[in-house]
N, C-alpha and C positions, 0 to 999 in steps of 0.2 A: 503493500500500500504506499501511500506518499503523504509528504507533508506539503503544505502551500503555505507561502508567506508574502507579505506585502508590507510596504511601508512608504509613506510620503515625507518628503524632506521638509523640515521646518523652515528652512531659510535658503531660498534660491541662490544666495551668493555664497553661503558657506555649507550647502547641503553636501552630505557624504553618502556614498552608495557602497555597498559591499560588492565589489567586483567579482572576487574569487576568495572562497574560504578555502585555504590549503589543507587538504586532507592529510594530515601528517601520520605516516607509517611508524608507529611506535613499536619497538621491540617487544614481542609476545610476554606479557605479565612481568615485567622488569620490576615495576614499582612495589608489588605485593608479594614477591618472592618468600619473605619472611612468614607469610601465611600459609604457603603452600604445603608444609609437612603437616600442620594441624588440619588443613582442609582435606588433604589426601587420606588421613586417619578418618575424619568424619565420614567422607564418602564410602570408605572401607565398611564402617559401621553400618550405613544405610543400605548397602548392597546386601551385607550379611543379613540384615534385618527384614529384608523383603523376601529372604530364603535362598539366595543364590550362594554358591560356594565361591568365595572370593580367591580361592586357589586355583580355580578353574583355568584352562589355558586362555581362554577369550577374555577373561576379566582381570588377569595379573596385572596390567597396566591401567585398567579403566579408572581407579580411584584417582590417580595423579592425573591423567588426562581430563577427567571431569573437573578436578580442581583448577587445572590450568584453563579450562574452558570458561569456568566461573569467573575467574580472575580477568580473563579477557573480556568477557561479556559485561563485566562491572566496571572497567577501567575508565568510563566517562565519569564515573562518581569523583575522580581525582583531578580531571581535566580542568583548566582555567580558560576563561573566554578569551584572554589575551593571547594565550598559547594557541587556541584555535584559529582566531582571526590572523595571527602571524602578519601583523601590520598590513592587511589586506583592505584596510578602508581608505578611501581617496576622497578628496575634495572634487565635487561634481557640480556644476550649475545645472541642477535638475530639481523640480519641485513637482513632479507627477508622481503617479503611483508605479512601483516597481514590483513585479511579482516574479517569484521564483517558485516553480512548481515542480511536481513530480520528483521529489527528493526522496531516494530511497532510504529507508532506516528500519533499524530492528533494535529491540530492547527486551527486557525481562519484567513481566508483571510482577509487582511486588506482593500480590496476594498469593501466588502460587509458584512464584520463580519459574514459570513457563514462558517460553518466548512470545513476543508479539512483533509483527513486522508491519510496517507501514509508515524506570522509574514509573509509575502510574501515568498512562497516557494523558490523562488531565493535568498532572504536575508537569510533564514533559512539554506540553502545549504552552503552558504559562511560562515556564522557564525559557523556552525559546524566545517568545515575545518579549520577556524582560531583559533578555541578553541582547536583543536587537536595539531596544530602547538605549540600553547602556552603551552599546557600540556605536550607534549613529545618531543618537538624539533626534529622532524623526518627528514629525507632527502627529504621526500614528503609526501603529504596528498592528497587523492582523495575521494570525496563525491559525490555518485549520489542519488537523491531522485526522487522516482515515487509516485505521489499522485492523487487521485481523489478529485476533487474539487466540493464541493456541489453548488457552484454558477454556475458551468457549467452545472451541472445535474438538477437542480431545476429551474434555470431560464436561461437567456441568450441563449446559443446554445442549451441547454436541451439534451446533449448527455449523455446517461447513463454510457456508458463504456469508456468515455472520460478520459485518464490518460496524466497527466502533467509531464515531466521529466526535472530535471535540474541537472547541475553537476558543481562541482568547482575543479579543478585540481590545485596543488601546488607543488613547488619544481620539483622533477624528474618526476612526473607524468605530469606536465605541459612541462617541457624541453626535456624529453626523449620520443619519439614516442613508442619505444619497450616496455617500462615500461607502458605507458598508455594503450597500446594494450593488454599487459598481465593482467592488471586489468580489463578492459573492458571484455576481454573474459572470465575471472573467474567469473566475476558477473553475466554475461549471461548464465552461465550454470546452469541448474535446475535439 
């Protein structure tokens, strides 16, 4: 699923636009390796408690692989906005709406630790909007996320095509119905 976001510059002389957010390739799991041993033991315990033989050939390295995967999936919790932006904010004489759409993403549902693609999605939506305001001080920010939550697909309601949508509107997108309507119309055009 995808994330859509837009912002309107607050000042045409000093407006800033994110032109490129560098996707930094960080070496796998480096920051939290101190937790790896404890997490590996915890995964061994979980696997044993669901009735599997932890010494079975196919499972010998599974606890460590699962621990490394969890560290990778949660590495965003330690990332800082400035590191992600990597100085990719530029002065631009532009005071119209900028929309970036179809941004692929994935995360873990905090309720079940099951992946969703497309933190709790609601929180992620607001965090993206707040980060945009912090980075470029626009007149407004709108973020819409549509995601498929595996906790709804694999368990619970078990609806394979269920999509969860969340939005966060700040500034003119919240205060001006016409601006909000323009944004929503633009992102719904395929």
